[in-house]
BAKEPA-376237 format. One record per residue (C-alpha): x, y, z; residue in one letter. Coordinates in pm, whole numbers, plus 32768, in hexadecimal, padded with zeros to 4 digits. Each point is the difference from the previous one (the first is absolute). Layout:
<sites>
XYZA...
</sites>
This chain:
<sites>
7FDE80077FF6M814C80E6806FL80B37FBB7EC1K7EBB802C7F00E7FF0817C80CCR8167803D7FDAF7FF17F8B7E6BV7EC780C08011F8070814F8057Y81517FCD7F32Q7F9280A67ED6P7F5F811780C8G8163804E8095I809F7FFB7EA8K7F0080E37F82V804C810C8125F817280067FE2L7FC380407E93I7EFC81148051S80F680C88114F81137FCB7F1DL7F5080AE7EB8L7F7680E98126F816280688072L8092803C7EAES7EE780CB7F85F803680CA8156N816C80337FBDV7FD180647E8BY7EBE80C5809EA80CA80B7811DQ811080817F14E811D807B8102K80B881667FC4V812880A380A3T7F91817B80A7I813380F18060T801581658037G8019812A8121T7F2F804D8118V801081748049I7F5B811180B8S7F5181107F96D813180D08029T80BB7F0D7F17N80C97F578103E80357E667FDAP7F327F7B8130L80E87EC98083P7F347EE780E3G7E9980537F3AA7F337EB77FDBS7FC77F7A7EBBV7F077F118034K7EED7F3B7EFEV7EBB7FBB80A5T7F8F7EC48047G81507F628005E81297FD880EDS80AA80A87EC6T80AA812C8061G815880C28042T808A8173806EV80C1810B7F36T8166800A8058Q80C581198080A7FB480A17EC0N7ECD7FCE7FDBG801C7EDA7EECT7F507EB67FF4F7FC97EFF7F54T7EDF7EEA8000L7F737ECA7F3CQ7EA880037FFAV7EBF7F777F1BN7FC380DD7ED5K7ECB80DF806EG80147FD38161A7FD3811C80E9T813280778091I7FD180F0815CV811680E68041F7FFB80BE8175S80DE808780F9I7FB080BB8167V7FC481667FBDG7F747FDA7E91Y7ED27FB07F4FE7FE17E917F81E80297FC17E5FK7F7F7EF57F1ER803F7FA27EC1I7FAD7ECE7F0ET815E7F467F92A804980217E9EG7F2581317FFCS815780FD803CG81087F597F4AG80F67F388078S80D0810E80B0K7F2C810680DFL802E810D80BDT7EC280378111I7FD5810680D1Q7F3F8004813EL7F7281458093S8075806C8190S7EAB800980D7R801680A28160T80B37F0F8098S7FC880588168A7E857FF47FB1L80247E8C7F85D814D7F8D80D4E7F457ED580F6V80A17FFB8185T7FEC7EE180D9V7F1D80358142V7F967F198129G7FB07EBE7F74Y7FDA808B7E8CG805481187F15T7F6581447F81Q7FFB80F47F01R80EF811C8076K7EDD81077F8FV7F0B7F4480D6N80C18012814AL7F6680BF8143T81157F8180EFG813180B38004A80C27EDE7F33V815780547F80A80D97EF07F46S815980027F2EV80647F0A7F0AS812E7F4A7F87S803F80F67EE5K804980EC811ET80917F0F80E1L80D97F297F0CG811481348006T80797FDC8179S81037EEF804BS7FBE7F93813AV7FEB7EC580BEP7EB47FF68074N7E8780567F6EA800480D08167A80EC80D37FABN7F85804A7EB3L7ED980D480A9L80AF814C8082Q7F56812C7F73G7F427F607EE4R7EA4802180F1I7F80812D8096A7FBC7F9E8170G80E47ED98020L80FF806B80C8E812A7EFF7FBBV813F802680E6V81407F507FA1Q80CB7FE4815EP810F7F167F7FT80C07F917EFEG80607EB180A2K80157EF17F06P7EDF7EEF8007G7F6C80F1812AN7FC081057F22D7E7B8031805AN7F48816F7FFFP7F118082810AL7EAE80237F31L7EE080F08093R7EBF808C7F34V7F77814D8082R80D980178143G80117F508125M7EBD7F3B8046G80367F76813CS8102804D8146F7F857EA780BEG80237F167EE8A80597FD67E9CS801281147F48S80417F127E9FA7F357FDD7EE9P7F667EBD7F89L80DB7F857ED1V7F757EFB7F19L80757F5A7EF2I7F3C7F7D7EFDD7EE8803280D7G80A07F1B8109V80D0808C814DL816680177FA9G814F80B8800DS807181017EEEL81577FA8806ES7FCE7E987F90N7FAA80767E9BI811F804B7EC2A7FC481417FB7P7FF37F9A7E9FS7EBE7F28805CD7F5C8126802FV7EB880597F1DE7F6C810B80DFS7FD3807A8143V7ECA807E8086T7FA880E98163V7EE77FF5809BL7FDA815C80E7K7EA88066804AD7EEA7F3D80E1A7F2B7FAF7ECDA811D7F1A7F19S80947F7B814DA7EE97F9980A9S7FCE7EE17F48I810A7F7680D2Y7F6E8080816AG80B97FC18117A81647FDF7F5BR7FA481517F35A804D812280EEA8147804C7F8FN7FE27FD37E90G80107EF37F2BV81037FD97EACI7FAD7EC97F1AL81167F987F3FL7F9A7F3E7E9DT811E7F127F69T80267FD37E7BK7F3A7F447F42R80687F727E82A7F5F80F87EDCN7F7F7F697EDDL80E47F947EF0G81087F317FA5A81047F598114A80C1810280B9S81527FD1805BL809D812A80ECE817F802F80D0Y8030814F8096K8169801980A6L8030811380E5D816980508075I803980E7813CG811D80BC8092V7F7E8073813FQ80978104812CQ7F7D809F8142A7F2F81317FA4T808B80F48106R810B7FB48117T806381128138L80CA813B7FA0D80D97FC5814CL814C806F8025I81217F097FD7W812280CC8013N80BD7F6C8150S809B81758059A7E9380A97FBAE7F577EF980DAY8135801080FAM7FD0818B800FT7E7A80008035M7FF77EF78107Y80DD808680E7N7F1F81407FC8A7ECC7F4C8040A80927F8C8131R80898125807BL7EBC80CA7FDBR7F357ECB80C8S80F080378115G80E97ED27FACK816F7F937FCBT809B80127EA4E80107EC17F6CV810D802C7F0EY818680938017T8056811F7F18Q813E7EDA7FCAA7EF47EF87F81Q7F37811B7F33I812480587F58D80927EAF7FB4A7EB57FCD7F34Y7FD681627F68A81737FEF7F7DN801E7EA77FADA80667F527EDCT7FE17E998038D7E787FBE7FE1R7FFC7EA68093I808D805B816DQ7F4B81647FF9Y7EBD7FEF7F40P7EE680BD7F9DN7F277EF77FB8Y7EBA801C7F6AN7F2E7EA48094W7ECB80357F21P80EC80457ED0E80A67ED28040H7EEF7F1E806AL7ECD80627F14F80617F477EBBQ7F6780067EA8T7EED7ECB7FEAA7FD37F537E96M7E717F7E7FE6A7F667F177F09Y7EBF7FA37F67N7F717F247F1CH7EA87FE37FB6S7F5D7ED17EE9L7EA87FD17F9DS7F447F187EFBF7E8180807FD4S7EFC7F6D7EFAK7ED280827FC8A7EBE7F707F30T7E8A80618010E7FAF7EFA80EBT81537FD480BDS811C80ED8094K81487F8D8086F812580B480A5R81357F8880ECF80F980D1805BS81537FD180DFL80E0810D8094N811C7FE780A2Y80D2811F808CS815D802280C1D804B812C80BAQ8150804280A1G801D80FD8138G808E81228004I80857FB4817AL80CD7EB4803FP7F457ED0802FV7EB680617F9AY7F6E7F6A7EB1A7E8F7F7D7F9AA7F937EF87EE5K7EA77FFC7F89R7F507EFB7F40Y7E9D804F7FA1T7F1F7F1E7F19A7E8A80537F97N7EFE7F2E7F3BL7E9F80917F3DN7F4A7F147F79Y7E8080187F97E7F2E7F2E7F16N7E7E80017F67Q7FE17E868032V7E84802E7F6EL7F4D812D7F79K7FA880738142R811B7F7F80EEV814D809B804CK80FB7F4F80DCV814280AA8097G81327FE480D6T80EB81098054I81157F7680C2I814B80CF8078N81437FAA80C5F80F080E380A9N814E7FA880D2N80EC80F48081I81387FA48086S80C7811880C3A8150802A80CDI803A812580EFE8102800D8109P7FF77F5C8159Q7F9780F2812AG7EF480F57FD4G7FFE80077E88G802A815E7F64A7FD380E68168V81627F5F8055D80B6800A7ECAQ7F73813B7FF1M807180628129R814F7F6B7FC5G805C80F07EC1I7F998137809DY802F7FFB816BN81B27FE67FADR80E980F68000T80C780567EE2P81607FB380AEL800E7E817FDAA7F9D7F127EF2M7F7D7E9F802DP81417F598024F8151805B80A1L810C80B07F39P809A7ECB7FF6D7EA27F327FA3G80477EF78106R7EC7807E80CDK7EAA80AB8058S801381688056S7F4080B18106G8032812B8029R811E80ED7FC2A806980688168Y7F9E7F8B8154D7FA98179806BS7ECB7FD37F11E7EED800B80CFA7EF57F317F3DF7FCB7E977F97S80277FB07EBCV7F227EFD7EFCW80F27F577F55A7F647F837EABP80CA7EA47FCCI7F267F89813ET7EB3800F7EFBY80D07F737EE2T806E7EA5807AN7EB07F808031G7EBF7FFB7F4ED7E8A7FF57FFDN7F6B7F1D7ED9R7E7F803E7FAAM7F2F7F507F2AN7E9480307FAET7F2C7F0E7F23Y7EC4807D7F9ES7EFB7F4F7F22A7E9F802E7FA2K7F217F727F2CA7EA180227F9FQ7F087F657EF0A7EB180807F91Y7EC97FD37F35V7F3980E77F58I7EAC7F817F7FV7F3781117F20D7E887F68807AL7F3080CF7F39L800B814E7F2AK808F80D980E7G80077F09815CL81707F5B8034Q80757F6E8134W81527FD3805BE80C87F438122T8160801A804CK80CC7F1D8104G815380738065A80DE7F5F80DDF814B80DB809FG81497F62808DY80E480F88096D817F7F8E80A5N80F880CE8093Y814E7F6680B3F812080B98069S81597F56807AK80DA810D80C4L81687F648004H80C480C180F0T818F7FA77FE8F80C9806C8135S80A3812D7FB5T815D8086804FP7FF580348198G810E81067FFDE8025815C7F1EY810380DA8028Y8092817C8032Y802B80787E72Y814580C4809BQ80E87F488102K7FFE80B48148L812C80D68059P81447F1D8063G7F397ECD7F78A80A17F067EFBT7ECA7F7C7F7DD7E9A80278029Y7F247FFC8119A7EA67F688004V7ED680F87FEFD7F1C7F89813FQ7EDC80F47FA1S7F787F2F7EC4V7EDE7F4A805DG7FCE7E8C804AT80537F1B7EF9P7EED7F527F55I7FE27E878058T800E7EF47F3DL7E917F6C7FBFG7EBE7FB27F12V7EBB8084801DY7EE87F687F1CD7E9480D87FF2Y7F167F637F42S7E6480607F9CT7F267F707F2ET7EAF80877F8BS7EF67F4D7F2CI7ED480D47F82T7EB27F647F5BP7F2B80B77F2FT7E967F9D7F75L7F2E810C7F3CY7EB57FD77F3CS7F6481447F2ET7EB77FF97F4DL800C814D7EFEK7EC7807F7F1FY801E81157F00N7EAE803E7F31T7FA781477F50K7E97805D7FCCI7FC7813A7F2CG80C081118099D80457F4D811CH811A7F2D8073E80127F0D813AI813F7F4F8070N80057F41813DA80C87F2D80D7M7FED7F0B810BA810B7F3980A2G80687F1C8112Y818E7FE780C2E80B07F4A80E1Q81588006807EQ80F87F5F80DFS815380278084N80E57F4880C7N81418081806EF81237F2180B9R813A808A80B1V81367EF4804EL815380A48083S813F7F5D808CG817280538085S81107F7F805CR816080AB8079I80FC7F228016T80917F3B7EB7F81367F307FFDP806880D47EBET7F79810F7F43A7FCA7F137EB0D7ED27F608096L7EB080DB7FC6A7EB97F188071E7F9B7FF88181L804C7E958037N816B8018800EA8015811A8116G7FE07FCA815FS7E817FE28094P80C580B48137T7F3B81777FE3G7F377FC57EE2Q7EB480D07FC5N7EB77F227F49L7ED980D07F8AG7EDA7FE77F50G7E6280617FCAT7EE77FD77F20S7EE780F17FB9T7EC87FC57F26A7EEB80DC7F9AW7EE2800C7F08G7F2981077F3EL7E907F967F57Q7F6F811F7F3AS7EAB802C7F32F800E81427F0AF7F5580937EC3G801081127F4ER7ED180997EF2I804581217F04G7F2180F87F48Y8021808D7EC4D7F27810C7F47F806280537EACR8162801E8060G7FAA812480E5K7F8B7FA28124Y80C67EF980D6L7F9C7F6C8150L80C97EC9809EE7FCD7F72814BT80E37F1E80ACN7FC07F128152L80F47F0E80ADR7F9D7F228130Y81327F668087D80537F27814BG81347FF380ABT80967EF980E1S810381148093R7ECF80A380E0V7F207F698106Y7ED57F6C7F77K7F2080E98075D808F81097F2FH80887F307EAAR7F1E80737EFAW7FFC815C7F70G7F2A80AD7EEEV80E780BF7F08F7F0980D27F12P8074811F7EE5A7F4780C77F22V806D80C57EE9S7F8780D27EB2A8057809E7EE0G7F9680FF7EFBW809D80107EABR7FA3815E7FDAI807980027EB3S7F137F3B7F3AE7EE680D38084E7FAA80A97EA8R801D817C8093F81677FB98024L80307F107F03K7F8E80D17EC6D810B81138083R81417F74806DL80437F257ED9S814C7FE480B2W7FAE7F64811AL80107E8A7FEDD7F627FD28170N7FD280C38156L7FA77F3F8127K7FA280518156F7FD77ED08121R80197FC4815AG7FF07EF080E1S7FCB7FA38173Y803D7EB980D3G80807F4A8132L81247F207FF7L80A87F1B80E2G81627FB48070N801E7E9B8093Q817B800A8023E7FDD8037817AI80E07F00805BG7F7F7EBD8050L7F187F978125Y8051812D80C1P7EC77FAA80C0Y80837EC8808DQ80AC7FD68153D81657FCF7FF1I80AB7EFA80DCF81577FDC801FS811A7F1D80A7N80248073819AA80767F628139N7F637FD58148Y80337F908159S7F687EE8809DY806A7F89814AG81A88029800DS80197FA17E93S7FCE80D47E8CV7F287F9A7F11S7F9E80767E85Q7E9B802C7FA6G7F6D81457F39V7F6D8136804BA7F49810D7F34V80C381267F8AT7EF080F97F8BR7EA98080801CM7EF57FE17ED0T7EF7809A7F74D7ED97EF97F69K7F6C81357F4FN815380527F1AL7FAC80157E7FH80A180397EC6W8056817D7FC0E7F0F80BA7EECQ802F813A7EEBT7EE580BA7FA1K809E80B97EBAI7F3E81277F38L807A80417E9BD7FB680F87EE1F80D27FDF7EB5G7FE680A97E9FV809A7F717EC6D802E80A07ECAV80737FAA7EB9N800280BE7EBDG805780477EB1F80107EB87FADN80EA7F7780E5G80E480D07FF0L7FC880998192I7F827F5C811EG7FA980588149V7FBC7F59814DV7FAE80978140F7FBD7F5C8141D7FB180A78179W7FE27F1780FEY7F8A8005819FK80857EA080A0K7F8A7FC28154D806E7EF180D8A7F8E7FA18146F80127EE480DAD81547FF28026I80B77F248098L808880858164A80867F668152T7F4E807B8128L80A7805A811AP7FFC7F548121V80C88026815EP81517F348026G7F857F3F813AS7F257F487F35L810F7F5C7F73G7F6A7FB77EBBL800780E37EB1S7EE980B67FC0G7EF47FAC7F14P7FFA804D7E85T7EAA80B87FACT7F6A80CC7EF4N8027818D8014D80F180C27F2CG7F9380B47EDDA80C180D67EF0V7FA980AF7EA5R8091800C7EC7N7FCA81007F18T80A080577EB0G7FF1804C7E98M806A7F2E7EC3E803180C87EBDL80857F017E96A805580D47EC4I80197F437EC8T806F80827E99H80497F1F7EEES803E80647E95N80937FB57E82N80C481027F80I80787F737E8BR80DA7ED5806AK802480578142L7EFB7F6D8126H7FFE806A8178Y7F5280118135D801A80A8814DV7F757F72814BN8028810F8119F7F627FB08161Q7FE380A38159I7F7E7F9B8153A7FE380AD8148S7F987F47814CN7FA780B5816EK7FF47F1780F0N7F67806A8154K7F9A7F2A8149V7E7C800F806DM80187F348148S81297F2480A3I7FE97F538157L8142805A80ABT807F813C7F1BP816F80938021T7FFA817B802EK8034809B7EA9G80777EA87F4DA7ED57F16801FI7EBB80D28054E7EF280927F59V7FD780E47EF6G81A67FB57FBAL80747F367EC5P80457E9480CDY817A7FDC8084N804281917FD9S816D80568084Y7FC580CD8102Y814F80AB8042I807981658030Y802680F67EF2E817B80347FABW8034818A7FA9D815B80257F90G8150801C80E2I803E80FD8103F813180DB7F85Q804780918125S7FC58017817BQ7F5681557FF7E7F087F337F3DE7FE97EFF80BEI7FAE80ED812ED7EF680A57F38K7F6D7ECD7FA4S7EFC7F0380B8P80997F2B8124K807E7EB97F79Q80487F22810AN81347F347F3DN80FB81338051N802C80807E88P8145807A7FA3R803A80C87E9CP80167EF37EECG7ECF7F2B8096D7E9F7FE27F8FL7EF08123804CK7EA97F908068I7ECB80867F94K7F0F8070815CD7ED47FD67F62Q7F17803280DBN80B681648075G803F7FE68160D815480198004G80547E84804EI80377ED97F2BV7F6D7EE48080D7F287EDA7FB2A7EDC81057FA5N80B880807ED7D802F7ED07F55R7F417FE67E8DK7F637EEE7F1CS80C47F8F7ECCY7F1F7F137F29T80D77EDF7F4CR7F497FD17EEDF803C80937EA8P7F0381127F80K80037FAE7E9EY80927EC17F09N7FE8802E7E98Y80BC7F587ED8S802080677EA2L800F7EEF7EC0N8076806C7EB4L7FF57F197EC9N80B280437EC0F7FD17EF77EAAA80A0804C7ECDW803A7F377EEBK80C77ED980BCG8068808E8130F7F6780458143S803F80D9812FL7F687FF18163A804D810B8118V7F607F99814BF802681178122L7F6F7FBC8151Q7FE081188133A7FD680198152V7F97819A8096E7FD9804B817CG80B97EE38060S80ED800B813ET80F27EE8808FS804380348197F81797F92802CL7FBB7F2B8140N810B7EFB807BA7FD07F447EA0G807F81437F69N816480268093W8082810D7F39T7F2580FA80DCS80E57F79812CF815B801F7F89P81127F3380A2F7EF77F2280A8R80A57EA97FD7E811080A27F57G7F3980867ECBI8088810C7F2AP7F5381497FF8P7F4D805F7ED7S809B80EE7EF6V7F1881318060E80E280148118Y80FF80947F52R7F2C813B8031N7FA67FBD8173A7FEA814E80BDW813E8071809FT8077818B808CP807480267EA3E7EE17F5C7F3FN7EDE80778065H7F0B7EF47F88S7E977FF1802BN7FBA7EC17F76T80F37F0A80A4M8077801F8164P81357FDC80A0A80C87EA47FCDV7FA37F3A8122H7FA97E5B803AD7EBE7F56803BF7FD98065816DS801C81767FDDY7ECA80A480E0A8032812D7F3DG7F5F7F307EA1V7F6E7EE9809CY7F75809D8163G7EC5804E7F27Y7F607EE87F14T7FC381167EDES7FDF805F7E71S81517FF77FDDF7FEA7E5B7FD8L7EEE80497F34L805380067E9EK7F68803F7EBEN80207EBA7F56S7EF680657EB3S80AE7FA17ECEY7FB87FC37E5EI80897ED07F7AR805B7F707EA5L7F397EBA8064K807B7F557E98N807A80757EC0T7FB17EE57ED2Y80A1803E7EA5L7FA27ED07F02S80327FAD7E95Y7F307F1A7F30A80C37F657EE5L7F83800B7EB2P7F247EF57F71Q80F57F9A7F03R81267FF380EDL7F3C7EE280A3L7FD37EEC7EE5K81577F848045P7F8F7F828124I7EBA7FCB7FE1K7F9580F08116A7EB880C78004K805C812780C7E816B806E809FL804A810780D3S812B808580B4V7FC780EB813FY80F480DD8111V7F3D807E8113S8070806A8179G7F497FFF8145S801080F48105N811380B17F2FL7FBA81708099L7F98809D8130T7FA9814F8061F7FEB8071815AT807180C3812EK80437EF580B6F814C7FAC8066K7FE57EBC8106D7FDC7EFC7EE9G7EFB7F9B7F2CD7EB180C88051P7F227EE07F84E7F877F4D8120G7EBC7FA080F8P7FE2815680ACE814780657F93G814A7F7C7FEDA80967F0A80DCD819F7FA87FF9L7FCD7E8E8098N7F487FCE7E9AQ80D97F437EDCF801881117EFCP7F4B801F7EE0Q804C7FB37EB8L807980AD7EC6R80147F2F7EADS808780387EBFF7F617EC97F03N7FFC7F907EB6F7F607EE47F52G7F377F5F7ED6L7EC47F6F7FDDN7FC77F3F7ECDV7EC57F277F96K7FD17ECD7EF0F
</sites>
């Protein structure tokens, strides 16, 4: 029976195969292939590289080369679509335009058509009603920096980025959106990478597609309890439609410190000044005239050096970066994979870092209505720094040395300490901190998978699951350092060098391991609906999200090892060992939604709501509601304006108001804490536990209300763009510790009490134009912020109290230099017995006595942050110049800034003291030479130590040249460009005490920032 059936169907199969082959031959004949070549140009006749050229309904496509040319084989009669961002797309029929085509695309007002990333989705910029700012890879791609966080300085108005250090592997900037939002909890913004919690420092700059900052409540409230300090959304690059592409970028940099201290390194001058400083303080001279003359007249600069410690220890360092990426995209799938490797040397001995980054983006349309995708990011940083206190101690070892001695004795045998035994200070020996090292490894892996389903027309469901793993491990290996240091000069009558007993205790051989592990799973699901009914457009979204974190710390140390060659804990003796460890966990559960309404593109309304529950606070207060509403009026679409002002592309007024939360209040501050404690029971002592703090079960997260008004203007077909915002940001229920009597034996509870207000404005102006073959664009941004404490549980007079900026400097006002005893006698009485050449302090209340009531408050926050970005393109040349500036910034030179305390621990005085007051030189800017304990200068903590650290910095310059396509044919490359660039090339400032940039001022304990000169190439196949 089966055989009969098989025989029966055999002729049918033959007929089917013959028919199919005939159909194929007919189809091949019917679909004649043609090769289309041509050039895509703009309406100013400039070539458009990167334009998409694709056949409708097929996966066939390509992109134009650097000179705008393309080649594509298609079926005759096929419809080809040419498109690129910022231009109207154009369609042609293959064969109708000949074999060589010139396709001219008309520009459109790109500012109105651009789409920007927002919370859980995207929106057209023209329809935004919140304060949202973004920057693309086109702008960010001109900087040679280690990670994505470093890219953002000065790029977005209202986002303050402070780069405190250039330490390799640990150079992450401090980020703040619209001022300091809390003084009881974290003020850091929420950072999301492709929609999932992450760190900007884990992303290679070459993988960044765009960065968006949500600054007001309307845009950020969709993130509820995590959004009080703003939200930063980073989107990594995806593949663009077209042929497969392989890209490689090489960047080589030469790095050095931006600024070092300008101190007096002439030994004879130093000795003379030090003697004068000692005498003014009522102390004896340190150096004899014979010793001074020996240095002043010496010909042997090994025996009698003028040793400039920074000049010899700071070095030029090399940095190498390699980026490789492969991408391919069709109508149904997108794939991009990238690798990044960087190797950065240190400008000081021992410091170095290597960074490895990998990023995968894949998306596939498995069904007509179903897309699936995955994004994976891996980052590893391996860094090394000296043992001991790291940068702090090494900076002290560099600057707190006199020019009288070199690191080793003149015969090179032993390490040197002081030059003479009469020197009245201890010294820090840099060699102590270069013998050992601290090796740090950071591993971060983030993986996410998502599915997007178009359920019905306008109805879309998306679900994403993510897993984050972060591990940090450090091994501090301290080597036994030389136990003896020697005077650089032999003692009188001695035949050999004597031991200097002033050098601190040598570091003990030992190993200290420290490890942290963090695991963060995330799941969210959204349902989005968009529809248009006549003139009414409605979009809505509802979603659910849950996130948790488990964090663990393990540490251990041993200090007795048989040899320095052993660096693992098990090789050391358990005697004197230390062990530590802890673990924490938290969870967040959320429901959220958004509704937007648009009538004729004129009247815009949006509401956002999030309902968050966190495990960080007591169960009765875990849930909170965070609503926001915003509205916009595109008055430019009104007939009465549209007909009269044809040059006006867009004029929109918008406003928003909402409530946000800050759950970064620590972990479980409402819970009782128990610590180990001993107690007596009879005649024996037993171990137990004891409560160490009081708690407040009513504790809840901090909250912030933000009111924002903004204006958006675009005109002259994209030539001009203006965005202005004014805001008032009120944070309340800020954490504070309730004071309790010491007799309780407990610390006070953490409670909600404080409030702080930030008000400010932001202005961004853009201009873009073409003049014949020259294209240029200008972007200027300025932002100001004023901070004021509105409520505080435990105020500090003049520094932290209602009505003042938080943590103000409360000090005396310096009012010049006393020039004579007569002036002193006529001036308000100072209790430090001033002399001519000492500081004169202002009597604020006019009572004739300078006392604590005459102190004055000075803010530590800058008045303005501004930047200017210039871009030029002419033929194959491109030039980008970026300036960033801070106005109204001050630095208080406390103990971390030794230049304000001359001769402290031996530090040479600033060269400014060459203009110090003397009976012959009546300076009114620099007091008489003194030492660090002199009451005539330091008896009153005054604004003499408060320095203007405002600056303008040439942050980045980038010049590139794209080679013509004809030169690339032999290597079959699509694009190849070479470039030179520089970072922190020039700094204009009145600040003379190091680098002016820093968190509320400079601190010499920090590792210096870097100036770099880079060159490299980009090639694409």
